[in-house]
N, C-alpha and C positions, 0 to 999 in steps of 0.2 A: 575565345569565349566558349564556343561549342565543345572544344577539346577539354577544357577545364570542367565544364558541366558533366561531360561523359565520364571523366576521370573520377570526379566526386561521387557520381552515381554508382560507379563500379566499386569504389571504396566502401560506400554505404552498404551495398549488397554483400560485399565480402565480410564486413563487420557483423552484419545481421546473421549471415550464415555461421560465422565463428561463434557468436553468442548462442545460437540455437544448438549447435553441435556441442558446445561446452556444457550447456544445461542438460541436454539429454544424456550425455555420457556421465555427468556427475550423478544424476538420479539413478541411472542404470547401475553404476558401480556401487553406489550407496545402498541400494535396495537389494541387489543380488549377492554382493561379495562382502562389503564392509558395513552392513547394517548394524547399528547399535542404538537400542532404545534409550540408552543413557545419554548419548550425544544429541539425539533428537529432543529429548525432554529438557536437556540443558539449554538448547537453542529456543525452545518454546518459552522457557523462563526469560531468556535474554530478549527475544523479539516480542513475546506476548505479555507476560506478567509485568515486566518493567514498564511497559507502555500503557498499562491500564489507568493509572492516575491521570496521565496526560489526556488520554482519550476521553475519560469520564468528564474531566473539567471542560475541555473544549466542546464536547458534545452537549453538555448541559447549557453552556453559554450560547452555543450556536442555536439551540432550540429557543432560548430566551430572546435572542435577536430576531429570529424568525417570527416568534409570537408577537413581539412588539411591532415590527414592520408590517407583518401580515394583518394585524388587527387594524392599524391605522389605514391600511390600504383597502381592506374589505369593508370597513365601516362606511366609507364614502359611497359605496354602492348598496348599502344595506344588506351585506352578505357576510356579516361577522360570524354567522353560524357555520360557515365553511372553513373556519380557521383550523380546526382539528384535521380536516381532510388535507388542506394545503400543507400543513407542517409535516404530517405523516408521509405524504407522497414525496415531498421535496427531500426529506431525510432518507427514506428507504430507497428511493430510486437513484438519487444522485449524490447528495451531500454526504451521506453516511459513508459509502464505500470510497468516494474520492478523497474526502478530507482525512479519513482514517489512514488511507494509504500514504498520503503526503506527510502526515504527522509521523507515522512509523518510519518512513524513509528518512525523515529529518533526524529522528532520534536513534533508531536501531540501524538503519541502512548506512549512514555515515560511519558509525562505529564499526560495522561489519567490514566495509571497504578499507578502513584504516587498519583494522586488526590484521586482515589478510595481507594488506600491503606491507605492514611491518614484518610479518612472517616471511614475505618474499624477499625483502631487502636484507633481512638478517639471515637468509639462507636456510631457514627452518623448513621451507617447502622442498628445497633441494635435499635436505637431510631425510625427509620422509620418502622421497624417491629413492635415495640411497638404501633405505631400509626396506625397499620393495613395498611401500605403502602408497597407494594412489592418493595424491593430495586432493584431487577433486572429490573423490568419494569420502575422504576423511574430513575435509573442511567445508566443502560447498554443498554436497548432497543433504546432510542433516539440516542445514540452514534453509534450504528450499522446502524440504518436507515440513519443517517447523512453521515456516511462513504460510504454507497451504492450510495448516491447521489453525494458526493464530489469527490470520486476517479476518476470516468470517466471524470468529468469536468477538474480536475487537469491534468489528462493524456492528454487530448486534448490540454491544454495550453502548456504542455511540448513538445508534438509532433510538434505543429505549430512553436513555438519559436526555437525548434531544427532544423527544416527545414530551417528557416530563418537564423539561425546561420551557417548552412552548405552553404547556398547561399552566405552569407557574405564572408566566407573564400574561397570557391571554385570559385566564380565569381568575386567579387570585389577585394579581395586580390590577388588571383592567376590569375586574368585576364581570367577566363573561359567564356564560352558563356552562357549568361543568358537564352536565349530562349531554348537552348538544355537542360539546367538544369531543367527548369520548365516543359518542355515537358516530360522529363524522370519521374518527379514526378507524372505528370498527367497520363501517360500511365501505369506506373508500379503499382500504388496503385489501387487495386481492392477492392470491397466492402467486400470480404471475409477477406482481411488483416485488414481493419478497424474494422470489426465486431469482429475478433479474439482479437484485442487489447482491445476492450471494455469489452469483456468477461473476460479477465485477470484482468483488472482494477476493475471490479465489484466483482470478486471473491477475489482478494487480499484485497479489502476494507473491505468486511465482515469478512474475516478470520482473518486478522491482528488485527482489532478492537476487535473482540471476544477474541483473545488471550491476548491482553493487558488488557481488562476489567477483564478477568478471573484471571490473575495474580494479579491484584490489589484487586479484590474482596476477594480472598482467601489468602491474605498476611499472615494472622495469622496462616494459616495451611501449606503454602508452603515455607515460609522463615525460615531460620535457626537462624535468629536474631530477635530482637524486636525493637520497636520504629522506629526512623529515619533510622537506619541501615537496618531494615527489609523492609521498604518502598523502600529504594534505591536498595536493592537486587531484589525486585519484579520488579521495573522499568527496571533494567538491564536485568533480565531474559526475560521480555516481549519483549524488543528490539531484543535480540539475537535470541530467539525462532521465533519471527515473521520474522526476516530477513532470517533465514534458511528455514522457511516454504515457504516464497516467492520464493526462488530459486528452491526448490524441486517441489513445485506445478507448477511453470512456466514450468519446463521440462515435467511434466505429462500433463499439458494442451496443450502444444505445440505438444507433441506426439499424443494427441487425435485429435487435429484440423488439423494436416497435412495429 
């Protein structure tokens, strides 16, 4: 049992080092040698723009649920005036960056892993190497750069619409006081709260995109199946591992920032 535990720990450390090396080399090659603003902008469209409707819809309804639950909880203690503060802090500190990252991973991350996995199985990546084009700088680097730009913007959209969703439920539906709501939002939100949310969004964007690209890039080594089944397995693993990583790293970052 101890031997198996040690073996699994060493494998985990090896995989962690492989992912870190893979990400740093991809960024270095993409920025220094194979940088292309066209490739980065195309990935911003794929990762960021295409996810805006999903982020907006989920953000607004998340705020509505927070407003409803928060109102019925706070009214028991006669503290319904704190509803704006509770919603704003919950969204900006935690729910905004975490839910945004999970949603983007589910939509863009799985697609990313599957696309690179298909390119690996169809030998397109081998063809790039044959033409002396580094596939990491060509395929992975632009995606990481695009994610570092897109995730904070998507988190901002989620937070703003979430706050408006809470206003809709807490003020318009439940007949709360609008002035008290917005005053609570303004007074409670400090720059440290906003900065902490952006730190999480930036970190989640780079880490999850790296994991999804890594799973797709090494589909032929990490999947137990071949062909379409192997690509599907890589996409599933990318989403699962990324989601777990988001939650674990969220706790670690929150502990460090508080």
